[in-house]
C-alpha positions in Angstrom: 121.4 139.5 115.1 121.2 140.9 118.6 117.4 140.5 118.5 117.8 136.9 117.6 120.3 136.3 120.4 118.0 137.9 122.9 115.2 135.5 122.0 117.6 132.5 122.1 117.4 131.8 118.4 120.3 130.2 116.5 121.7 131.9 113.4 119.9 130.5 110.3 116.7 129.6 112.1 113.7 130.9 110.2 111.1 132.6 112.3 107.6 132.3 111.0 105.1 135.0 112.2 101.9 133.6 113.6 99.0 134.8 111.5 95.7 136.0 112.6 93.7 133.2 111.0 92.6 134.8 107.8 90.6 132.1 106.0 89.7 131.8 102.3 87.6 128.9 100.9 87.7 127.8 97.3 85.5 125.6 95.2 87.7 123.7 92.8 87.9 120.7 90.5 89.2 117.4 91.9 93.0 117.7 92.1 92.9 121.5 92.5 94.0 122.3 89.0 91.0 124.6 88.4 89.6 127.0 90.9 85.9 127.8 90.2 85.0 130.2 92.9 85.9 131.9 96.2 83.2 130.9 98.6 81.7 133.5 101.0 81.1 131.9 104.3 79.4 132.5 107.7 80.8 129.6 109.6 83.5 127.0 109.1 84.6 123.9 111.0 87.5 121.7 110.0 90.2 119.7 111.6 92.7 116.9 111.3 92.1 113.4 112.7 94.5 110.6 113.5 93.8 107.3 111.8 90.4 108.5 110.5 88.9 110.7 107.9 88.4 114.3 108.9 85.7 116.6 107.6 85.0 120.2 107.0 81.6 121.9 107.1 80.8 125.3 105.7 77.7 127.5 106.0 77.7 130.1 103.4 75.5 133.1 102.8 75.0 134.0 99.2 76.3 137.6 99.2 75.7 138.2 95.5 73.3 135.6 94.2 73.8 136.7 90.5 77.5 136.4 90.8 77.5 133.1 92.8 74.7 131.3 91.1 76.6 129.6 88.3 79.3 128.4 90.7 76.8 127.1 93.2 74.8 125.2 90.6 78.0 123.6 89.3 78.8 121.8 92.6 78.7 118.1 92.3 79.7 115.7 95.1 82.9 113.8 94.4 83.5 115.9 91.4 84.5 119.1 93.2 86.8 119.9 96.2 86.7 122.3 99.1 90.0 123.9 99.8 90.6 125.8 103.1 93.4 128.3 103.1 94.6 130.0 106.3 97.0 132.9 106.1 97.8 132.2 102.5 98.6 128.5 103.0 96.4 125.5 102.2 95.3 124.1 105.6 92.8 121.5 104.5 91.5 120.0 101.2 89.1 117.3 100.2 86.2 116.2 98.1 82.7 117.7 98.6 80.4 114.9 99.6 77.2 116.8 100.3 75.6 120.1 99.4 72.4 121.4 101.0 70.7 124.4 99.4 68.4 126.9 101.1 66.9 130.2 99.8 69.8 132.5 100.8 72.5 130.1 101.9 74.0 126.7 101.4 75.9 124.2 103.4 78.9 122.2 102.2 80.2 119.0 103.8 83.6 117.8 102.6 86.0 115.0 103.7 89.8 114.9 103.5 91.5 113.1 100.6 91.7 109.8 102.4 87.9 109.5 101.9 88.8 108.4 98.3 90.2 105.2 99.9 86.6 104.2 100.9 85.7 104.1 97.2 88.8 102.2 96.0 89.6 98.5 96.0 93.1 97.2 96.0 93.6 96.0 92.4 97.0 94.3 92.7 98.1 91.0 94.3 100.6 91.7 97.0 102.6 89.6 99.4 104.9 92.0 101.3 106.9 92.1 104.4 108.1 95.5 105.4 107.7 98.4 107.9 103.9 99.0 108.2 104.3 102.5 106.9 105.8 101.2 103.6 103.0 98.7 103.3 100.4 101.4 103.9 102.0 103.8 101.4 102.1 101.0 98.8 98.4 100.2 99.3 97.5 103.9 98.8 99.5 104.1 95.6 97.9 100.9 94.3 94.4 102.3 95.1 95.0 105.7 93.6 96.7 104.5 90.5 93.3 103.5 89.1 92.4 107.2 88.9 95.1 109.6 90.2 93.0 112.8 89.7 92.8 113.7 93.4 96.6 114.1 93.5 97.0 112.3 96.9 100.5 111.1 97.8 101.8 108.9 100.6 105.0 109.6 102.4 106.2 106.6 104.5 108.1 107.3 107.7 109.3 104.1 109.4 107.1 103.4 112.4 109.4 100.7 113.8 106.9 97.9 113.4 107.4 95.2 110.7 104.6 93.1 109.4 103.5 90.9 106.5 100.4 91.5 104.4 98.9 89.4 101.6 96.3 90.9 99.3 94.5 89.2 96.4 92.8 91.6 93.9 90.0 89.1 93.5 88.8 89.6 97.1 88.0 93.3 96.5 89.4 94.6 99.6 88.8 98.3 100.2 92.0 100.4 100.7 90.5 102.2 103.6 89.8 99.0 105.5 93.4 97.8 105.0 94.7 101.1 106.2 92.6 101.0 109.4 93.8 97.5 110.0 97.4 98.6 109.8 96.6 101.4 112.2 95.4 98.9 114.8 98.8 97.1 114.7 101.3 99.9 115.3 100.9 102.6 112.7 99.5 106.1 112.9 98.5 108.2 109.8 96.9 111.5 109.0 96.2 113.6 106.0 97.9 117.1 105.6 96.7 118.7 102.5 97.3 116.2 99.6 99.8 114.2 101.6 99.2 111.2 103.9 101.9 111.0 106.5 102.8 107.9 108.6 104.6 107.3 111.9 104.7 105.1 115.0 101.9 105.2 117.5 
């Protein structure tokens, strides 16, 4: 109690220790229900982008070819995910879109879950007037209902900008394009793990 007061912390405030950045990378099926392998890696870059798809790139050395061979051969773009864990928490996840093999190493490129919206059309007629975050979350749900395996959810937080959007299923409009259009008119979004969060600019 005295230590908490000395650091200006209120009773009941949870203090989280900053980790040292201990990373683990997993190869898993889409949706994360089945982990296939722990990926040994030499380099990793990943991040989070506002109003755009982020990516992750991994360069891995095959430490034990006999042990890793089956898992490596099983990697198929858009059928498997890369999950980045930092200090025992999932920091980034998304579908693998490219794998480049070399003799003793391989390179993986993955994109965050909003990349699925590039491959999904809006299947439902809509004429809606609401906060832009509510409209965006509805479009994502419509797009992902066709095949919910990636497990992406959308959490609308009012951005304070109301708008009206009309969508006809027969026009085959991509969900990603509609989301970017909403972001140009007062909405910000980003993917954190399996959740897309919205807010005002």
